[in-house]
C-alpha positions as CSV (number, residue, x, y, z in Angstrom):
1,M,1.4,7.6,7.1
2,I,-2.2,6.9,6.1
3,V,-3.0,6.9,2.7
4,D,-6.8,7.2,2.1
5,A,-8.0,5.9,-1.1
6,R,-11.8,4.9,0.3
7,G,-14.4,5.3,-2.3
8,H,-11.8,4.8,-5.4
9,R,-11.5,2.0,-8.0
10,C,-8.8,0.3,-9.4
11,P,-6.0,1.5,-9.8
12,T,-6.6,4.7,-7.7
13,P,-5.6,2.8,-4.6
14,S,-2.3,1.6,-5.9
15,L,-1.2,5.0,-7.5
16,K,-1.8,6.6,-4.3
17,L,0.1,4.2,-2.5
18,Q,2.7,4.5,-4.9
19,K,3.1,8.1,-4.9
20,A,3.0,8.3,-0.8
21,M,6.0,5.8,-1.2
22,R,8.1,8.1,-3.1
23,V,8.0,10.4,0.1
24,T,8.3,7.8,3.0
25,A,11.9,6.8,4.1
26,P,13.4,3.6,3.1
27,G,12.1,0.8,5.2
28,G,9.2,2.8,6.6
29,Q,5.6,1.8,6.8
30,L,2.4,3.1,5.2
31,T,-1.1,2.2,5.7
32,L,-3.6,2.1,3.0
33,L,-7.3,2.3,3.2
34,A,-9.5,1.0,0.4
35,T,-12.9,-0.3,-0.2
36,D,-12.1,-1.7,-3.7
37,P,-11.9,-5.1,-3.3
38,M,-9.1,-5.4,-5.9
39,A,-6.7,-3.5,-3.8
40,R,-6.3,-7.0,-1.9
41,I,-4.7,-8.1,-5.0
42,D,-3.4,-5.2,-6.4
43,V,-1.4,-3.9,-3.7
44,P,0.7,-7.2,-3.2
45,H,1.5,-7.2,-7.0
46,L,2.8,-3.6,-6.8
47,M,4.8,-4.1,-3.6
48,A,6.5,-7.4,-5.4
49,G,7.3,-5.3,-8.0
50,L,9.0,-2.5,-6.4
51,G,10.8,-4.3,-3.5
52,G,8.4,-3.7,-0.8
53,Q,6.5,-6.0,1.5
54,V,3.0,-6.0,2.8
55,V,3.1,-6.4,6.3
56,S,-0.9,-7.3,7.0
57,I,-4.1,-6.9,5.3
58,D,-7.2,-6.6,7.5
59,E,-10.8,-6.0,6.4
60,T,-13.7,-4.4,9.0
61,D,-17.1,-3.1,7.5
62,G,-15.9,-3.3,3.9
63,V,-12.8,-1.4,4.5
64,L,-9.4,-3.0,3.9
65,T,-6.5,-1.8,6.1
66,I,-3.5,-2.9,4.1
67,V,-0.1,-2.3,5.9
68,V,2.9,-2.1,3.7
69,A,6.8,-1.4,4.5
70,T,8.8,0.5,1.6
71,P,12.0,-1.2,0.3
72,A,14.9,-0.6,3.0
73,A,17.6,1.6,1.6
74,P,20.6,-0.1,-0.3
75,T,23.7,-1.1,1.1
76,D,27.0,-0.5,-0.2
């Protein structure tokens, strides 16, 4: 799933990503598109707090493409 937060300032990119995580299967991947440079810092902090993982961060023409993995399903 692509979460397009281009043109939005902090904290909107992180909030949009967090909302999308709620409807993504455990262990799934999301791609955040953001133009706010703070997303490079905010998203890793968000993932650490939620148990997710940043897979990659790339920047092209001022647009950050951040791929994250949602937390895996708990095992019993």
